[in-house]
N, C-alpha and C positions, 0 to 999 in steps of 0.2 A: 474459403474466407478471404474477404479483402483486409489487408492490414492497413490499420489507419495511423500511421508512423511521418514524423518529419524531422528535420533537423539531425542528431548526432542519432538518436536509435534509428533512424531509417537504414543507417550505415549496416546496421544487421543483415539488410537483405541483400547489399552489396557482398559482403562477405559469405553470405548462404550461399550465393550465385557463383560465386569461385569455386566455393569449397564442394557445392553439387557435381561441378563441369569434372572436377577432379576423382569424386567417388563415382562416378558415372564411367569413365574411362576404365578399360581393362588394364592400362599401365599406369594409371593412377597412383598417389602415394597416399590416398585415403580410402581405406574401405568401411564405407559408413551408410547402410541402408536407410538409418533415420533423418539422417542429412536428407536423403533422396525424397522421402517420404513429405519431410516437412516443405520443401522447395517446390515439388507438385503439389501440394494441397493449397498453397497460398495464389491467388488470384491477383497477380501482378505481373507488370511485363518489364522483367528483369535487363533483358538485352534492349530496350528502348531506353531506360533510363541509366544503363551499366555499361551497356555496349558487347562484345564479344567476351565470354568469359575468360579466364585467364589463371595460371597454376598458383598464384602467388599466394592467396589466403589458406589455401589447402596445403601448400608447403610449409607456410607458416603453422598451422595448426598441426602440422607432422611434428616439425622441431619442439612445438612445447609439449607433444603428446610423448615424444623418445626423453625430453628430460624429467616430466611427472611418472613415466611409466619406471626410470629408473631410480627417482626418489622412492618410490610406492615398494619397489622392490627390496627396499631398506627399512621402511617405515611402513609397513602394509595397513597398521592401525591410524595411519596420518589423516589430518582435514587437509582438503584441497580447497581453497577462496578463488573464486572465480571471479574478476572485477568486470563488470560491463561484458557481461557473458551473452548476451542478446540470444540467440538462436544457436549456440555452438553445443554439439551433442559430442562434445568429447566423452563423457561420461559412458555412453555406448561403446566406444572403442577401445575403453581401456578396461580390462579385466581386472576390479579391485573392490570386492566383495566385502572387506573390512574397512575401508576407507569412508569418510563422510566428506560429500561432496557440496559447496556451501556456493549458491550464486547470487552475486550481487549485481544489482542494475535497477535502474528506473521505473518506479510502476507500470509505464506504459509497455515498457519492455518484456516485463517480467508477466503482464495480462497477457502478451502473445505468445511469450514462452509457454505458459501453463495451459493454453488449447492443447500443445502435442506432448509436454514433458512435464507432470506430476511431481510434486513433490512430496518425499516420504520420510521415514526414518535415517535413511540413509542420505536423502537429499534435501537441501535446506534450502528455500528461495527467500530473499530479502528485498523487499521492493524499496530499496532507496539508491540514491546516487553515491558513488565510491567517495564522492568528496565529503559528506555527511558520516563523520565517523562515529555517529551513535549505533552505525550497524557493528560495530566492535562488541557492544554488548549484547547482540544477538547471537555471535559464535561462541561455541562451547570451549570450557577455559581450558583445553587441551589440547596438544599437540602430539606429534609435530607439525607444524604448517608448510605448505606450498602456498605463494599469492602469486595468482597469474593473471597478468592482465594486457591480452590481445588486444590491439588494434583500439586502445583507450586513452595513453599517455597524452598523445599529440593532440587531442581535443582540448586540454588543460591549460591551464598558464602555468610560467614557471612556477611562480608564487604558491599557486594553489597546489603545485605538485611537490613543492618544498616542503608544505604542511603536512601534504597526504604521507608523504615516504617519511617523514621525521616521526609522525604520529604512528605508522605502521611498525617501525623500529623500536618505539618503546611499548607497545601492545605486544608484539609479536617478535620479542627480541629472540635469533636463531633460526629465525624464519625464513626461508628463500623466495625470494622473491625474483618473477621471471616478467619483464616486458619487452615489446618491440616499440623502435623509435622510427621518427622520421626525421630526413636530414632536409638542411634548411632551405634549400633551395626548391621543395615541395613546400614547406611551411610558407615561405613567402608567398609562391604562388597564389597558396590556399587562402591566405588574407588579403592578398590585393585587391584592387577595386573591381577587377575582371573577375579572378577568383580561378580554381582549378574546375574547369567544364568536363567532367569527365565523359560526358556524350553532351549532344545540343540540346537536351532535355534535362539533364541533371549537374547541380552546381554542389560540392561537396562541402561539408560544413568546413568553417574556418577551423585549422589546425594551427594553433599558435604556437606550440613547441616542438621544434625541431633542434637537434646536435648533432655533432662529429662524433664518432667513436672516441676519439684521442679524450675527449672531453667528460666522457661518462664517468671516471672515477674520480677525478676533484671534485666535478658538479655534485654527484651523490655522497660522496665524503663530506662536502661541505653543507647539503640537505640533512644528514644526520648527526652531524657533528663530530664524526668518529672517522677516521681512515677504514676504507673497505677495499675490497678486490671485486672487480667486476669483470665476468667473462663471458666474452662474446662467443654466440652461436650463429655460424655460417647457414644462411640459406642453398639447401643443396637443390636444386632443381633437377625433376626426373629426365628432362629433355629440354630442346630448344636451344637457343643460343645461350640461355641464362645457366644453361649446364656446365657450360667452358667457360665462358665469360668471367662469372664471379669467383672461380678460384684461380683466374689468372691474373685477375684485379689483387686477389688476397697475396699472391705470392709475387708479382712484377711489380704492382703499380700499387705500393701501400698509400700514396696520397690519394687516389681516387676511391679506393677501398674506405679510407676514413671518413668519405663522404656521402657514402650510399645508406639509404634505410638498413635497419640490422636489429637485432635481437640481443638482448643479454640476459645473465642474472647475476645475482649477488646474495649472501649469506648477509641477514641485518645482523649488526653486531649483538652480542648477548649483552647483557646488563653488566656492569663493572661492579 
């Protein structure tokens, strides 16, 4: 099938391209037959638009998987809420027969997803933007909750994110929120007149929110209205120059480590 997607929803094919490249490798960081099935079923010129695949999104999915596995080991009956999930196939990589998986994404993304992944008693699909907080009403009122946002927050403006994160803290107190973030340089490039041209055929959507790692705690504390602890999660590449470059920056060049894209998690504070 040919996916009819544009703008932010089309980025689900970019991340699919990179995850599938990892899943196809014998030394990849993901084992994901469902990802490969979807990748091969779509009639789309991935390399024309996105170029040669790289391991970035596979590594990102891997670190989210590891954090969610640890959470489910402690809370096997938890609810996992994936915001802007697209064609992510995490539920097939994580053995969690007692968990409820909730996918929140815009209707056109959910329509593509449901060509391959059907909702059922254990898997709930909600066709709404993450910013439309009426989706809160469709989530069962029992936790604990783990809220995951892969490749999403950078596409929102800071005021939108502040409202969303504040609302999440009010509705899901005590939940874990995990997201990845972009640095200022890539954010500015994507919103410039020229834009971030991934290839000569594909310009990424604007990504207006970028942040330094050191600004995460004060920013999120301000959005939530209470001080919170923010935990960095380092991207660990299985091969190539980034396998040693990222640990080197972490250990010896904290200024530059602070400027890199990254991922983090925090516990939304319980109600007072």
